[in-house]
FIDRENBA-438219 format. One line per 4 residues: their letters; for each residue x, y, z of C-alpha. Coordinates in nm, 4 decimals. Layout:
A	X/Y/Z | ...
// end
This chain:
MKAI	0.0000/0.0000/0.0000 | 0.1128/0.3567/-0.0640 | 0.2560/0.5401/0.2328 | 0.0148/0.7822/0.3922
NSLN	0.1401/1.1375/0.4231 | 0.0973/1.3627/0.7216 | -0.1500/1.6497/0.6937 | -0.1905/1.9837/0.8603
ISGS	-0.4959/1.9368/1.0784 | -0.5956/2.2008/1.3321 | -0.2616/2.3774/1.3012 | -0.0147/2.0893/1.3163
EVLP	0.1313/1.8166/1.0940 | -0.0177/1.4862/1.2085 | -0.1056/1.1431/1.0775 | -0.4290/1.1693/0.8729
LVEG	-0.5991/0.9357/1.1197 | -0.8742/1.0759/1.3405 | -1.0566/0.9186/1.6319 | -1.4299/0.9719/1.5949
GKGI	-1.6056/1.1320/1.8907 | -1.8519/0.8634/1.9962 | -2.1302/1.0078/2.2070 | -2.1872/0.9480/2.5751
SATN	-1.8788/0.8068/2.7535 | -1.7630/0.5951/2.4569 | -1.4703/0.8281/2.3812 | -1.2959/1.0059/2.6656
GASA	-0.9701/1.1670/2.7712 | -0.7873/0.8340/2.7967 | -0.8723/0.7178/2.4446 | -0.8323/1.0621/2.2861
GAWA	-0.5037/1.1282/2.4636 | -0.3634/0.7924/2.3522 | -0.4686/0.8580/1.9916 | -0.2962/1.1979/1.9937
AAGG	0.0118/1.0536/2.1658 | 0.0438/0.8105/1.8741 | 0.0558/1.1034/1.6320 | -0.3057/1.1288/1.5193
VGTV	-0.6078/1.3367/1.6175 | -0.7814/1.2276/1.9364 | -1.1399/1.3323/1.9991 | -1.2959/1.3769/2.3417
SCVN	-1.6721/1.3362/2.3385 | -1.8272/1.6300/2.5220 | -2.1750/1.4778/2.5194 | -2.2565/1.4127/2.8869
ADNF	-1.8869/1.3542/2.9515 | -1.7979/1.1692/3.2714 | -1.6355/1.3512/3.5607 | -1.4504/1.1842/3.8477
DENG	-1.4254/1.2300/4.2222 | -1.1004/1.2525/4.4223 | -1.0758/0.8707/4.4235 | -1.1083/0.8432/4.0466
NVIP	-1.4635/0.7096/4.0549 | -1.7212/0.8278/3.8029 | -1.9533/1.0891/3.9516 | -2.3107/0.9707/3.8815
QVYH	-2.5185/1.2259/3.6944 | -2.8094/1.2447/3.9363 | -3.0752/1.5115/3.8811 | -3.2408/1.6885/4.1722
GKTR	-3.4411/1.9602/3.9965 | -3.8189/1.9391/4.0222 | -3.8762/2.0874/3.6759 | -3.7287/2.0019/3.3376
TERH	-3.5681/2.3447/3.3118 | -3.3965/2.2954/3.6493 | -3.2729/1.9509/3.5456 | -3.1619/2.0944/3.2113
AELI	-2.9385/2.3435/3.3932 | -2.7890/2.0529/3.5921 | -2.7284/1.8628/3.2679 | -2.5357/2.1564/3.1215
QYGI	-2.3166/2.1887/3.4311 | -2.2446/1.8149/3.4328 | -2.1482/1.8439/3.0651 | -1.9101/2.1337/3.1235
DGGV	-1.7429/1.9821/3.4297 | -1.7006/1.6420/3.2648 | -1.5808/1.7876/2.9363 | -1.3147/2.0030/3.1027
RQVK	-1.1894/1.7075/3.3060 | -1.1698/1.4790/3.0014 | -0.9866/1.7391/2.7901 | -0.7288/1.7942/3.0656
DAHD	-0.6757/1.4185/3.0906 | -0.6315/1.3914/2.7121 | -0.3840/1.6805/2.7103 | -0.1728/1.5200/2.9830
IAGG	-0.1691/1.1801/2.8123 | -0.0895/1.3221/2.4674 | 0.2275/1.4847/2.5980 | 0.2249/1.7529/2.3313
NGRI	0.1858/1.5084/2.0418 | -0.0924/1.5016/1.7832 | -0.4052/1.7108/1.8186 | -0.6908/1.7109/2.0700
HINV	-1.0407/1.7733/1.9368 | -1.3715/1.7797/2.1184 | -1.6968/1.6560/1.9727 | -2.0412/1.8028/2.0377
LWEM	-2.3782/1.7427/1.8765 | -2.5531/2.0615/1.7719 | -2.8908/1.9116/1.8600 | -2.7847/1.8046/2.2080
GGAE	-2.9377/1.9975/2.4934 | -2.7378/2.3060/2.5835 | -2.4855/2.2590/2.3021 | -2.3755/2.6233/2.3006
PVLE	-2.3252/2.6736/2.6764 | -2.1529/2.3337/2.7055 | -1.9199/2.4166/2.4177 | -1.8423/2.7623/2.5554
GVLD	-1.7938/2.6236/2.9058 | -1.5513/2.3521/2.7989 | -1.3477/2.5899/2.5822 | -1.3271/2.8400/2.8692
GAKG	-1.2464/2.5769/3.1299 | -0.9807/2.4035/2.9190 | -0.8428/2.7141/2.7521 | -0.5539/2.6438/2.5160
LVHG	-0.5888/2.2638/2.5435 | -0.8423/2.2114/2.2628 | -0.7178/2.2353/1.9046 | -1.0377/2.1628/1.7152
ITCG	-1.4132/2.1128/1.7431 | -1.6077/1.8557/1.5442 | -1.9795/1.9109/1.5358 | -2.2732/1.7592/1.3514
AGMP	-2.6314/1.6449/1.4125 | -2.8074/1.9398/1.2585 | -2.6926/2.2588/1.0879 | -2.4489/2.4237/1.3331
YKLA	-2.4420/2.7757/1.1917 | -2.2909/2.9313/1.5071 | -2.0094/2.6754/1.5301 | -1.7676/2.8853/1.3240
EIAA	-1.8250/3.2012/1.5257 | -1.7766/3.0218/1.8585 | -1.4594/2.8498/1.7342 | -1.3132/3.1725/1.5971
NHKV	-1.3833/3.3576/1.9215 | -1.1804/3.0955/2.1058 | -0.9151/3.0697/1.8298 | -0.9898/2.7002/1.7797
FFHP	-1.0356/2.5223/1.4457 | -1.3793/2.3889/1.3570 | -1.4655/2.0716/1.1664 | -1.8331/2.0499/1.0677
IISS	-1.9785/1.7027/1.0129 | -2.1875/1.6861/0.6968 | -2.3295/1.4127/0.4748 | -2.3560/1.5966/0.1425
ARAF	-2.1901/1.8709/-0.0582 | -2.5180/2.0606/-0.0520 | -2.5220/2.0758/0.3279 | -2.1699/2.2158/0.3381
GILW	-2.2541/2.4710/0.0701 | -2.5436/2.6025/0.2786 | -2.3312/2.6245/0.5935 | -2.0457/2.7985/0.4124
KRAY	-2.2586/3.0611/0.2413 | -2.4732/3.1368/0.5426 | -2.2074/3.1438/0.8153 | -1.8708/2.9774/0.7666
KNYG	-1.7301/3.2033/0.4916 | -1.6853/3.4786/0.7506 | -1.4541/3.2572/0.9561 | -1.2787/3.0562/0.6847
EWLG	-0.9330/3.0837/0.8407 | -1.0535/2.8628/1.1288 | -1.2008/2.5867/0.9101 | -0.9709/2.2979/0.9983
GVVY	-1.1420/2.0249/0.7984 | -1.4764/1.8986/0.6755 | -1.5957/1.5622/0.8050 | -1.7921/1.3677/0.5440
EDPW	-1.9897/1.1147/0.7500 | -2.1401/0.8492/0.5293 | -2.5113/0.8296/0.6215 | -2.5402/0.4597/0.5358
LAGG	-2.2209/0.3278/0.6950 | -2.1395/0.5388/1.0006 | -2.2476/0.4482/1.3503 | -2.4663/0.6688/1.5652
HNGL	-2.6883/0.9395/1.4205 | -2.6733/0.9800/1.0449 | -2.7612/1.2668/0.8135 | -2.9912/1.1030/0.5615
SNAE	-3.2033/1.3553/0.3759 | -3.5685/1.3017/0.2865 | -3.4602/1.2451/-0.0736 | -3.2287/0.9548/0.0173
DPLE	-3.3415/0.5951/0.0638 | -3.2060/0.4323/0.3825 | -3.2265/0.0939/0.2086 | -3.0223/0.2004/-0.0956
PQDP	-2.6676/0.2987/0.0065 | -2.4765/0.5266/-0.2278 | -2.1067/0.5000/-0.3112 | -1.9206/0.7576/-0.0977
YPRV	-1.6628/0.8306/-0.3696 | -1.8790/1.0487/-0.5999 | -2.0354/1.2175/-0.2973 | -1.6922/1.3136/-0.1632
VALR	-1.5788/1.4226/-0.5109 | -1.8830/1.6513/-0.5215 | -1.7898/1.7877/-0.1790 | -1.4339/1.8591/-0.2933
KMMN	-1.5618/2.0414/-0.6021 | -1.7838/2.2507/-0.3798 | -1.4978/2.3290/-0.1425 | -1.2607/2.4164/-0.4283
KFGL	-1.5182/2.6582/-0.5640 | -1.4894/2.8405/-0.2323 | -1.1071/2.8385/-0.2448 | -1.0725/2.5610/0.0148
EHVP	-0.8271/2.3340/-0.1686 | -0.5980/2.3485/0.1371 | -0.8667/2.2173/0.3740 | -0.8723/1.8373/0.4218
ILMA	-1.1813/1.6201/0.4035 | -1.2148/1.3634/0.6821 | -1.3828/1.0480/0.5523 | -1.5945/0.8908/0.8282
GGVW	-1.8119/0.5792/0.8186 | -1.7232/0.2352/0.6882 | -1.3459/0.2858/0.7144 | -1.1707/-0.0280/0.8341
YLRD	-0.8857/-0.1482/0.6110 | -0.7008/0.1548/0.4783 | -0.5930/-0.0478/0.1735 | -0.9546/-0.0353/0.0545
WEHW	-0.9213/0.3428/0.0254 | -0.5789/0.3544/-0.1434 | -0.7289/0.4954/-0.4653 | -0.8282/0.8026/-0.2633
FDNP	-0.4633/0.8808/-0.1774 | -0.3011/1.1566/-0.3868 | -0.6192/1.1714/-0.5940 | -0.6826/1.5200/-0.7405
DIGL	-1.0583/1.4557/-0.7444 | -1.0506/1.3902/-0.3693 | -0.7753/1.6313/-0.2649 | -0.6388/1.6334/0.0880
IAFQ	-0.7933/1.3407/0.2718 | -0.7837/1.1992/0.6245 | -0.9748/0.9052/0.7663 | -1.1881/0.9044/1.0776
YGTR	-1.2378/0.5877/1.2818 | -1.5345/0.5557/1.5118 | -1.6113/0.1873/1.5560 | -1.2653/0.0317/1.5387
PLLT	-1.1178/0.2205/1.8396 | -1.3965/0.0824/2.0608 | -1.1931/-0.2369/2.0955 | -0.8710/-0.1035/2.2449
KESP	-0.7227/-0.1177/2.5931 | -0.7840/0.2559/2.6388 | -1.1449/0.2435/2.5202 | -1.3724/0.3331/2.8145
IPQG	-1.6653/0.1099/2.7187 | -1.7378/-0.1858/2.9518 | -1.5725/-0.5219/2.8892 | -1.9052/-0.6860/2.8051
WKDK	-1.9583/-0.4385/2.5233 | -1.6068/-0.5077/2.3925 | -1.6739/-0.8814/2.4025 | -2.0029/-0.8369/2.2173
LTTL	-1.8298/-0.6556/1.9312 | -1.6273/-0.9671/1.8458 | -1.9455/-1.1719/1.7961 | -2.1199/-0.9421/1.5465
TEGD	-2.1902/-1.0616/1.1951 | -2.2733/-0.8660/0.8823 | -2.6261/-0.7307/0.9092 | -2.6314/-0.7095/1.2899
VLLH	-2.6194/-0.3281/1.2757 | -2.9558/-0.1733/1.1970 | -3.0189/0.1682/1.0393 | -3.3412/0.2753/1.2104
RFSP	-3.5566/0.5812/1.2762 | -3.6607/0.5358/1.6376 | -3.4282/0.8033/1.7764 | -3.6022/1.0870/1.9628
TGFY	-3.3845/1.3265/1.7602 | -3.5758/1.2486/1.4426 | -3.2518/1.1428/1.2707 | -3.1778/0.7972/1.1380
SSAV	-2.9393/0.6065/1.3605 | -2.7176/0.2959/1.3313 | -2.6947/0.0583/1.6267 | -2.6585/-0.3109/1.7040
RNNL	-2.9887/-0.4955/1.6770 | -3.0941/-0.6118/2.0230 | -3.3994/-0.6393/2.2457 | -3.4375/-0.2604/2.2668
LNQL	-3.4573/-0.2178/1.8892 | -3.6871/-0.5190/1.8607 | -3.9095/-0.3638/2.1280 | -3.9203/-0.0319/1.9416
EGRS	-4.0062/-0.2101/1.6179 | -4.2847/-0.3916/1.8014 | -4.4345/-0.0675/1.9293 | -4.4632/0.0710/1.5779
ERQV	-4.5992/-0.2563/1.4393 | -4.8725/-0.2754/1.7053 | -5.0226/0.0510/1.5881 | -5.3576/0.1573/1.4445
EFRR	-5.5273/0.4848/1.3623 | -5.8163/0.5822/1.5891 | -6.0723/0.8520/1.6679 | -6.1884/0.9532/2.0130
KAGV	-6.5540/0.9786/1.9101 | -6.7809/0.7951/1.6693 | -6.9169/0.9872/1.3730 | -6.6136/1.2120/1.3290
DEAF	-6.4949/0.9999/1.0393 | -6.7252/0.7350/0.8915 | -6.4325/0.4952/0.8433 | -6.3725/0.4956/1.2208
NTEV	-6.7028/0.3794/1.3690 | -6.5952/0.0432/1.5127 | -6.5710/0.0556/1.8903 | -6.2927/-0.1288/2.0731
LVGK	-6.2089/-0.1397/2.4433 | -5.8519/-0.1565/2.5710 | -5.8828/-0.1938/2.9457 | -6.1329/0.0751/3.0413
KKYF	-6.0490/0.3003/2.7477 | -6.2813/0.3221/2.4498 | -6.1567/0.3971/2.0978 | -6.3087/0.4035/1.7515
VQED	-6.1053/0.2308/1.4846 | -6.1521/0.0999/1.1345 | -6.3412/-0.2278/1.1176 | -6.0412/-0.4289/0.9936
DKPK	-5.8254/-0.3022/1.2800 | -6.0440/-0.4217/1.5682 | -5.9344/-0.7896/1.5417 | -5.5689/-0.6777/1.5430
VLAW	-5.6179/-0.4748/1.8603 | -5.7984/-0.7588/2.0381 | -5.5283/-1.0072/1.9328 | -5.2533/-0.7812/2.0708
VDQG	-5.4427/-0.7472/2.3980 | -5.4704/-1.1277/2.4179 | -5.0919/-1.1483/2.3700 | -5.0393/-0.9332/2.6801
FDTS	-5.0063/-0.5937/2.5126 | -5.3033/-0.4691/2.7057 | -5.2142/-0.1035/2.7599 | -5.2869/0.1657/2.5022
MRTP	-5.0758/0.4761/2.4443 | -5.1584/0.7607/2.2093 | -4.9086/0.9049/1.9640 | -4.9024/1.2611/1.8259
DDTL	-5.0184/1.1240/1.4885 | -5.3662/1.0097/1.5998 | -5.2525/0.6526/1.6244 | -5.2633/0.4072/1.9093
ILVG	-4.9869/0.1678/2.0108 | -5.0338/-0.1378/2.2321 | -4.7703/-0.2252/2.4918 | -4.7511/-0.4213/2.8155
ADEA	-4.8361/-0.2476/3.1425 | -4.4776/-0.2548/3.2712 | -4.3454/-0.1097/2.9467 | -4.6056/0.1673/2.9547
AEIR	-4.5115/0.2536/3.3136 | -4.1432/0.2743/3.2202 | -4.2198/0.4979/2.9205 | -4.4236/0.7359/3.1352
QDQK	-4.1579/0.7479/3.4072 | -3.8817/0.8194/3.1548 | -4.0893/1.1002/3.0036 | -4.1502/1.2421/3.3514
DCMG	-3.7773/1.2311/3.4346 | -3.6722/1.4216/3.1184 | -3.3788/1.6576/3.1740 | -3.3622/1.8018/2.8236
CLSQ	-3.0649/1.6111/2.6811 | -3.1701/1.7190/2.3305 | -3.2534/2.0638/2.1964 | -3.5912/1.9107/2.1162
CKFS	-3.7143/1.5604/2.1831 | -3.9904/1.3580/2.0196 | -4.0109/1.1173/2.3119 | -4.0777/1.3710/2.5880
NWSQ	-4.1946/1.6741/2.3800 | -3.9180/1.8826/2.5460 | -3.7768/2.1862/2.3677 | -3.5068/2.4082/2.5141
NPDT	-3.6745/2.7119/2.3535 | -3.8406/2.9265/2.6237 | -4.0489/3.1035/2.3581 | -4.2460/2.7813/2.3081
NYST	-4.2794/2.7204/2.6826 | -4.0138/2.4487/2.6555 | -4.2390/2.2314/2.4377 | -4.2177/2.1050/2.0813
GRGA	-4.5892/2.1780/2.0485 | -4.6585/1.8083/1.9832 | -4.7532/1.5336/2.2210 | -4.4847/1.3057/2.3624
DPRS	-4.4254/1.0087/2.1319 | -4.4181/0.6673/2.3052 | -4.2808/0.5020/1.9893 | -3.9382/0.6436/2.0780
FCIQ	-3.7292/0.6168/2.3961 | -3.5083/0.8089/2.6415 | -3.1757/0.8097/2.4606 | -2.9789/0.9752/2.7409
KSLM	-3.0837/0.7103/2.9910 | -3.0093/0.4284/2.7490 | -2.6642/0.5519/2.6479 | -2.5657/0.6279/3.0051
NIAH	-2.6772/0.2797/3.1094 | -2.4825/0.0877/2.8476 | -2.1682/0.2983/2.8900 | -2.1592/0.2247/3.2611
GGSL	-2.2195/-0.1491/3.2641 | -2.5942/-0.1739/3.2000 | -2.7666/-0.4401/2.9915 | -2.6283/-0.4814/2.6390
DDNL	-2.9615/-0.6148/2.5211 | -3.1929/-0.3509/2.6646 | -2.9963/-0.0353/2.5832 | -2.8793/0.1397/2.2683
MFAG	-2.5469/0.0053/2.1395 | -2.4202/0.2349/1.8660 | -2.1871/0.0844/1.6035 | -2.0895/0.1406/1.2429
HAAF	-2.1861/-0.1081/0.9740 | -1.8279/-0.2381/0.9445 | -1.8333/-0.3673/1.3036 | -1.8646/-0.7278/1.1828
NFGT	-1.4949/-0.7043/1.0897 | -1.4039/-0.7518/1.4559 | -1.5022/-1.1158/1.4118 | -1.3173/-1.1714/1.0835
DPFY	-1.0072/-0.9500/1.1036 | -0.7090/-1.1716/1.2009 | -0.5676/-0.8810/1.4008 | -0.8222/-0.9628/1.6724
SNGF	-0.7743/-1.3406/1.6693 | -0.7347/-1.5256/1.9982 | -0.9048/-1.2427/2.1826 | -0.6302/-0.9876/2.1157
VPTV	-0.7173/-0.6336/2.2252 | -0.4637/-0.3744/2.1065 | -0.3547/-0.0522/2.2645 | -0.4419/0.2591/2.0632
KELI	-0.0760/0.2822/1.9567 | -0.0817/-0.0779/1.8300 | -0.4081/-0.0142/1.6446 | -0.2703/0.2924/1.4665
ERIV	0.0469/0.1038/1.3737 | -0.1746/-0.1680/1.2246 | -0.3956/0.0782/1.0355 | -0.0923/0.2438/0.8747
TGD	0.0056/-0.0894/0.7150 | -0.3250/-0.0934/0.5278 | -0.4687/-0.3668/0.7493
// end
């Protein structure tokens, strides 16, 4: 394989290998610092980042506020404190090598105050910010104010063009790179547009070529593209090296660094990765963000699929719509459904799904009583982890009275609870386990044979060989 050349990323010559910032507690100061120490770009996730007490134990993120807005303020403070701690740890471990980035999601709750708080609290220790999940127009301004490079995460040339023209062109000197995150292959939340079919993946090459053409039109030939999603063996991407249609290129790894000694995820999660086969990662639309998301198929995803499958349209009164004049009782609740739907509802009740829950779309789902109680409790406990949430109807906008204006949607779930649980030793089957679609390679790549778990340094040395 051709040798890979160093690139100037966030103000320094480094290996063109970037650690992806993987959400809640799946990328931290230890993993990011090790990646930077090995000469690449380490990324601290500043999404509900863990903080530690004087004994090195994780400080549980317990919420005491009686209202969502009070709990939201607690969430922001937890995020700032944890993010600052993780960045300082990464800086110490890196020892002046590589680059340290932080990752935030624009649609996470309190994204701006968390970002500002971490940059203030870890002043001079952060070299770059990666940010996606939405259209982060203010990212460039915030980065420039702190003299830090910004790296927007996009999934199409069109999205970058909009961001550049509307906001980024005024701060172009601080654009450190553009992350192209493949919406069909990357783990976590993906940027599929309404015009793109989740079941028909597109080749990333022409999409990245289109992005480079767009960037060149804006005079950004010197700015690297970071390819993210589906990257495993670097030899598979050799035709991208020194390719004028692609230009300066680096590669971002999200899934593969999960299985390293420095990775903070629990051992059970690491073990599970080695058992995955092709097709075990599901691209689904159950996330309360409204985005598509890629995660390992397990009981949680099966449960969410079941909720949507056990669903019928209904009316509260007879005579409102002549097609909905068939009465059905679920417990003590009376609904009017279409004639063909009544047998379905009664069959679901017989199977134990005897509790009805309304959705914002005038549909009814049938779940078990325990599941319904858990859904309601999770909605009640909402602390505003997203800027707006389908599951709880929270919005961080005070002008809308902190509401999305729609009813809470029981077809979704509390993503903050689920990600916190799995990252700290909770059930692998009942919580969300993000992974990219190349995760099955853990079970087939000879590098991991006989249960071998590399250090980050050993992983990077392996990646550089093309394997």
